[in-house]
N, C-alpha and C positions, 0 to 999 in steps of 0.2 A: 477417414484418414486426414490428419492435419498436415499442414506444410509450413515450411519456414517463410516468414514474411519479413521483408526488409523495411527500413524506415522510408526508403525511396518509394517502395510500393505503397506504403501508407500515405505518403504525401500525394501520390497520384490519385488516390481514391476520393470519391465525392462525399464530403461530410455535411452536406446540406441537411437541414431539418427534415425535409420531405423524404430523402433517401434513408436517413437514420430511422425514421419511424417504420418505413416499409421493411427494413432489414431486421429490426429487433423486436417486432411485435410478437408477443407470446400468446399462443392460442388459449382460449378459455379452458380452464381445467388442467392446463399444462404445468408441470413443476417449474418453479422459479429457477432460473439458471444463475448460479453463483460462481463467479470466476475469481480464483485466487491468483493475484499478480505478484510474482517474485522477481524483483530486479536483481540482475547478476552481473558480475565481472570476475572472471577467473574463479569459478566455484566448482571445478570438476570433481573435487573430492567429496562434495556433499549433495550435488544437485539431483542425481538419480535417486538417492535415498529420500530426499525431500519430496520429490514428485510422488514417490510411492506412499510416503507417510500422509501427504495431503489427500490423495485419492482414496486412501484407506478409510477416511472419515465419511465417505459416501454412505456407508451402511448405517451411520448414526443420524443421518439427515435425509430420510427418504422423501421429504417434501421438497427438497432442492435437487437440482441437477448440477453436480459439482464438477468444475473444470479447473485446470491450472494453466496459466500463461506465464512463460518465462520471458521477461523483457531484458534481453542481454545487451550489454554495452560493447559488443563486438570483442568478446573474450579471445585471448591469445593462447589459452592453455588447453583447449579442447572442449570447453563447456558447450559451445554452440553445436558441435558435432554430436556430443552425447545426447543433448535434448532433441536434436533433429532425428536421431535414430529412434528415440523413445516416441516422438510424435508420430512416426510412421507406423507405430504399433497400436495406437489408441486415439480415438476421436476426442478424448478428453484432455489431451496434452497438446499445447500450442506453443509456438516459438515466434517471438518478434525480435529481430535484430535491429536495435535502435541506433547502432553504428557510432555511438558516442557514449563516453562514461558520464556517470552522475546519477545518484539515486532519484533526484527529481525528474530527470529526463526519462529514466526507466519506468518510474511509477506513472507519471502523467501520460506518456505515450502509451503505456500499457493499459491504463484505464480507458483511454479513448478507443484503443483497438478492441478491447474487450466489449465495450458497449456497441461500437459501430459494426463490428465484424463477427463477434462471437455471441451476440444476443444477451449480454450480461444484464441482469436486473439487479443483482447485488454484487459488490466488489469487496474483496478482502486483500489487504496488503500484508505481506509477510517477509521476513528476512530469509535469505536462502542458506544461511549458515547454521541453522538449528539453534540459534539463540532463542527463537520463539518455538513453542511447542505446538505442532500441528493438531494435537489432540484437543486444543482449545477451540478449534474451528466450530464444532457443533454448538458450543456455548455462545459464540458470537452470533451464529445464525438463529438461535432460539430467541435472542433479544431482538433481532431484526423482525422475526415473526410476530413479536409482541407489539410491533408498531414503531420501533425506534428507527430514526433515519441514520444515525451514527452510533456505532458501538466501539468503544476504544478500550484496548487493554491498558491496565494501570499496574505499575509495580508498587504503588503506594496505598492500595486499599486492602482491607482485611482479606486474608486468604492468599495473598500474593507471595511469591517466593523469588526474591531477587538475589541470584547467586553470582553476582559480579564482583570484580576486584574493588577494593575500597575507593580507588581514584575514580572508577566509573560511577560508583554510588554517589560520591561527592559531586561529580560533574552533573549527574542527572538531577539530584536534589537541588543544586544551585540553579541550574538552567530553568527548572520548572518554577521555582520560587520567584525568579526574576520575571518570567513571563506573567505569572498570576499577579504579581505586585504591580508591575509597570503597565500592564494592559487592563488591570482591574477586573479580571475574569474570575468568576467563582463557580464552584460546582464541578470543576475538572481538576484532577490531581496530577495528571501525567500528559503533557503535550509532546514529549520528545520520543515516545515509543512509536515505532512504525508498524505496530500490530493492531489493525483496525478493520472494521467492516462498515460499509455504508451503502446506501441505495443509489441506483442510477439517477433517480430524480434529484436528489440533493447534490450530487456531483455536477449535474448539468447546470445548476444555479451558480456555480462558482466561476468567476471570470478568470480565464487563463492568465491574464496579465497581472492578476493580484497574488499569485502563489509562488513566484520565483522558481518555477520548475526547471529553468535552464541553468541555474546556479550549480556549481560543481560541489559545493559543500552540502551538508545534510539539512540546511535551513528549510528546505521544502517541507520536511516532516512536521515541525510545529506550526509553520505558517498555514499549511493546508488545513489543519484542524481548526485554527482560528477562523479561517474563511468559511469553513462549513458551519461553524456556530453562528457567524455573522449572517448567514443565509437563513437563519431560523431553524436549524436542524434540531429535532428532538433527539437528545443524546443521552447516553448512559455509559458507565464504565463497568468492566468486569475485572476480576483478579486474573493474574497471569503469572507464569513462571518464565524467568529469563535466565538462561544459562550462559556461561562464558563460551566463546567460540572454541570449538575443539578441532576444527579442520580449516585449512585455508588461512587467509590473512585479512586483517581489517583494512578497509580503505578510508576510514574516517581520520580527518585531521581535527583532533579534539579542540585545539586552541582556535582554529579558524571557525569551527562550529559555534563555540561559545561567543566569539566576537561577532559573528553574524547574528546570533540571537540578540545580543545587546544592541546592535545597530537597528535591527527590526523593531525592537521594543521602544527605542528612543524615537524613531521615526513615527511609530504608531502613536505615541503620546503627543508628539508634535502635530499630528494630523496629516503628515505627508505620506503615510503608508496606508491610508484608507482604501478600502476595496473599490474597484471600478464597478459602477452599477449600470 
């Protein structure tokens, strides 16, 4: 049975390397544990269905032990209570109350918690509003099994289905072109989607100070992928479907997001946003 963990509990825990190894060591022959991290804030309308849809993929990936961690920004609509009740019924459902809003905070603290306390060997980030299709999870994990460190969903490769409004398409295309052009990065078509899988080993190579995880905008999403690639990740992309949100409400400030991307790209080109080594 899982239990709710707060950010304060997380801060009190010992994250030293020695303790991390002893807690997360996977016995020889054991299935790799893959933890899907879903950051949430006021997602009561979709979260129970998302959890069920994610765990339903276990049958398609028998070589992995699939879990889900909801990293909640202290929702006020009952999301916390819904996940807590579900966590009491299954050892595969986990809840971390990060106590503050922001996708970067939810994801980064969620990744840390999944590795240090849930034994995650592989992490998957997914939106909680069903804009991402949980049925793509087995395809992400297949590429991880083939030796990739990072597998990123892309809305711009063959086979993808991008069912978003025109302004979202324009924003996504423009943001990704800006990042590729200004950072000089090739081989990646989509930096701004938050549907990805990656290994514990490559995550631990990224300096926390280099990824802007405490920012309130969505800038963490593209910056995190840039930092993973800088760490030498062997990366690939897969096609994905992205649907318009059908329940709940969006928390994204689009103009702040595009401004933050522009600022990051400028600083990167000037050399002032280089990663800490």
